N, C-alpha and C positions, 0 to 999 in steps of 0.2 A: 155983314152984320146981320141980317136979317138969322141965318142961321148960325150963329152964334147965340143970340138971343130964345131960339130953341131949343139948344143945345144945354142949356144953361138953368132953362126953364125946368128942364124933362130931371136935369142933376137935383136939383131941389124939392121936386114931388118928391123923388124917388129916398132925402131923407127924411124929407115928411112923415112919409109911409111907416119905414122904419122906426122911426120913436112913435107910434102912434102903436105898431103891433106891440109892440114891445111895455109898453101901461094898458091894452089889453089886456096881456098874459098874464102880466103880476096878478090884477085881480081880478081875472077869473078864475085860480089857482085855490084851492077848497085849505082852510087852516085844517080842518079833521082830517085830510089825506096826508097834510105836511105831519101831522100827528102822529096818525100811524105810521109812513115810512120813519121818522125819526127817531122812534121809542116815544111819543108822550109831549116831545118838544114841535113846539108849532113854528120854531126856527128853522129855516134854510139852514143853517150852517152853523157850526160852533164860532161866531162873531166873524169868523171872517172871511171874505171878500169870497173864497173860492170854497164848494162844497165839502165837505166834512169824506173824503172817501171810506172812511171804514164804519161811517153810521148809515147804512143804506139800505133800504130792504128793512121787513119784519127782524123784530128780538134787537134791532139795533139798538146799543146803549147795556146791554145786559151783559154780565160778566161769563164769558166764555173760558174755558179750565182748558189752556191752549197744551197737548201732551210734552212733557220732559225730553230733554234730548235719551235720558238713561230709558227712562219708560217708550219711545219707538227704538232705540236700538234695541230693548228687549223684544219688544214685539217682533222685529223683526229677526229678532235668534230665535223668537218662537217658533215664529211661522217658517223660517229656510230649517229649521232642525228637524220638521217631519220631513221636509223633502230631502235632506242629507239621508236623513235615514233612508228612506225607500230608495231612495240614487243607489246608497250604499247597498240596499238587500239587493235589490233589480241589478247591481254589477257581481255581489255575490251569487248570485242565482246563475248568471248567464259564465262565471267563471265555472260553474259548477256543472254545469249545460252542455258548456262550449268546450267540445274539445279539439284538438288539432285538425281531425277529421272533417270536422262540421264550421268549419273555418270561414267558409263562402256562403254561410247563410246569413240572409238580411239581421237579424237578432243577433248577430256573435260577430256580425262588420269591425266593429270596435274595438274586439280584442283582439282581432287581425293580425294588429304588428306582434304582442306577445306569442299567437299562434305561432309567427314567420319566427320567431328568434327562439320558439324551443322545438319549433319543425326544424332550425338551423341545428338547435344544439343536438336533434338526435338526429338527424343527416351527420353532423361530424360524429359523433357515438358509436355510428352505423359505422361511417369508413374508419375509426377508430377499433370499433372490432372485428372488420373483414380484414383490413391491417394484420390486426393479431391472427387471427384464426390464419391467413395465408404464412406468415410467418411461421406460427406453430406447423404449419404442413409443412413447409418450407423444414424447418430443423426435423421431422418425424423423420419425411421424405430422405433427408442429408442421411439424417442417424443409421436412417435402417442400410441405408446404400453403405452408410460406413462400417456398420455393423456384420453386412452380408461382404463388402468385401474383406474385412478384418479375420471373419469367421473362415471364409471358405476362398482355400486357393488351389490355383491351378500350374502345374509342370513341370520337368523335365527331369528321370532318376538317369541316371549314367553308371555305373558300376562293376566291375571287376573282382575275379574270385578265385577260389581254388574247390575242389571237391571229394568227396572222401568216401570209399565205400565204407561208410564205421558201422553198421548194423547190418547181422542175416547172415547165412550159414554157409560155409565155402570162400569165405573173403579173405583170406589170406594173400593172397596173391595178387587184388587190386593195391593198384598204385593211385597216387596224387595226381589225380586231374585237375584243368581249371575250365574257365567258365565266364563268359561274360553276356550285360544284358544293357539293356535302354528302352526305354518308352514312358508313357505318360501319367503322371500322377496326379492326384486329387488329393484335397483334404478337408475335412472342414468341423467347428467345435462342435461339440453336445451337449450341450447346458452348461455343462456341467465347470467349473473354472478345471483349467489343465488337463484335459479330458477334451480328445477329438480322435476322429475312423481318419482312415488314410487308404484309399483306392486306386490300385497301378493296375497298367496293358503294358505287359511290357515283353519284348523280343527277347527270345537267350538263347543262348549258344552254349552246350557241353560238349566237353570231351572229357572221354572216359579211355582209362591206362589197365592193360592186365600185361603180368608179366608171371611166366613159371619154368622152374627148373627141374627137371627128373634126371636123374641119375640111376645109372642100375650095372653089375659088373662088368657088361659088353655094350651096355644103351647108355645112351643120351640123349635126351630132348631140349628144347629151347620154344617156348613160345611167349609169342608176344600179339599182344590186340590195343586197338583204339575204335573204340565207338564213340562215333557223331551221331548230337540228338539236339533238333532246334524244335523248339518250345515258345507258344503262346503261354506267358505265367500269365496269373490273374492275383495278384496278391490283397486279401484286405487284412489291415489290422488296425485293432483300437491302441492309441497309443496314452501315455499321462507322460505330463511334464512333471517331473519331482519335485515337489515344493516351489511348483510354479515358476520354476528356473532355464534353464538351456538344456541339461540335460533331459531324456527322453526315453520310456522305458515302454516297447510294446508287444504285443501279443495275438496273432491273428491265426488264418489259416491261406492257405498256397496250393491252387488249381494249375497244374500243364495241360496244354492240350500238345501232341506233338503236331509237326507239318512234316520234320521230314527225317527221316533217320538210318545211319550206314555204319558197315564194320565193315573192321579188314582183319586178318586174321593168320598171320606168319609163322612156321615153325621150323622146324631145326633138327633135325634129328643124325645121330651119329652113333654108327657101331663100329666092332672090329675086324667085320667083314665088310664093310662097306662107304663109301667116303660120304662128305656133309655134303647134304640134300635140302635144300630150301625148296617151304611149298606155300601157297599164298594163297588162302580161301577169304571169299568177299562175301559181306553179307550173312555170315554162317549166325552171328550174335544180334537178332534182330532184338527191336527194344519193345517196352509198352506201350498203347497209344495215349493212355491218362496216365498221369504221376497225380499223386496229393500229398500235401505235408504239412510239418506246424512253422510255425513262425516266430522267432524270436529277435525284435531286433532295439539294438543301443544307439538314440540318435544325439547328436549335438546340434544344436538350433544356433548356426552364427548371429546371422540378423532374419528380418523378415523375409527375405530372400533365396535364401541360401541353407542349406543345413548338411550335414554328413551321416551316415549312419556302417554299422557293423551290422549286418543281416545272416542269420543261420537257420536254416531251413534243413530239417528232416523228413526226409520219404517216409510215408509208411506205406506205401506201396511197392512191388519188385520192380526191379526195373526191367529185368529180360523179363519174355517174354517165351516163358521155362517150355511150353511147349511145341514147338519149334528153332530151339535151338539147335543146332548139327554139331559145335563140339563136345564129344566128351568129357572133357576135364573143365569146364564148366559149366553145362548142362543142370547139376541139381546147387545151380547158386543163389542164393537165394537175396538177390542184392538191395540195400534201402539205401539210397546212396541220403549224406548227409554234405550238403552246402552251405558257404562261406561265401559272402561278398563285402564289398566296403562302395557302397556306394556317395553317389553327391547328388542332391536335389536342388535345383534352381526354380525357384516360381516365380510366375509372371505378376 
């Protein structure tokens, strides 16, 4: 009970002190200070119990021009415009100064994505250029190979025909012989449409025939001879396709190098006092080691792999080696042989 009275006395003492402090604060406030704080008014507030929050401090109560929304917006635009112009100028300088090669520099990092795109585009262009270069080279190489393959041909020629001692002196008793040839042939275009050259290396065999009859009052003679010659021939011919078609006309030169040569001479003599007598002489008609002549050829191109031709060679060197000819009947003969063969060429 005593404790309750003590606690109650303390509470009333606190209330009394609070009221006294309030009265003391109000009494000590200077009206001049209040007027200075309230713009000349000595009242603490505007008539309400609460202080006026808009009228505290110097200049309270004075009309203050508040910036309108349009002015604030204009000022913001004015302030931001130089910054944007400056930023645009800086970006322009960076775009001018920064190249794909400078994309790693700090000042160029902002433009790195664009640089990356440009670099990617450049890489695509480089790839396209490389592909185009590769394709063009492949086309050129293929065209070169095709042009070479179409302009150059290698093959084989086989032929057979006959020969006749057509020109020269003392040739009346020579008969038609026969011959055969086989070898390789190469031909190439010469850069003019329809004009090409042909070169061959052939092994050729020739058989020449001789027959002569002599009759007197009591004497008759029959002579027969065979001359065999094996040659390496090198014909060089310039050909032209007439009108760009399949018929060709060629002119050239032929060189013959003798490999082997042999002859056989048979003589039969009949007289009034003797019976028939046969006499055979071997190798009494030696031939020359070198023969040369002109070539005329008419051909027909069946297709790119096959062609046929008629080739005529006229020798202008003597077939016989007159200095060592033993048989008197042909010793003074000057034999300029004419050769004609029909050949077929097969190209690879």
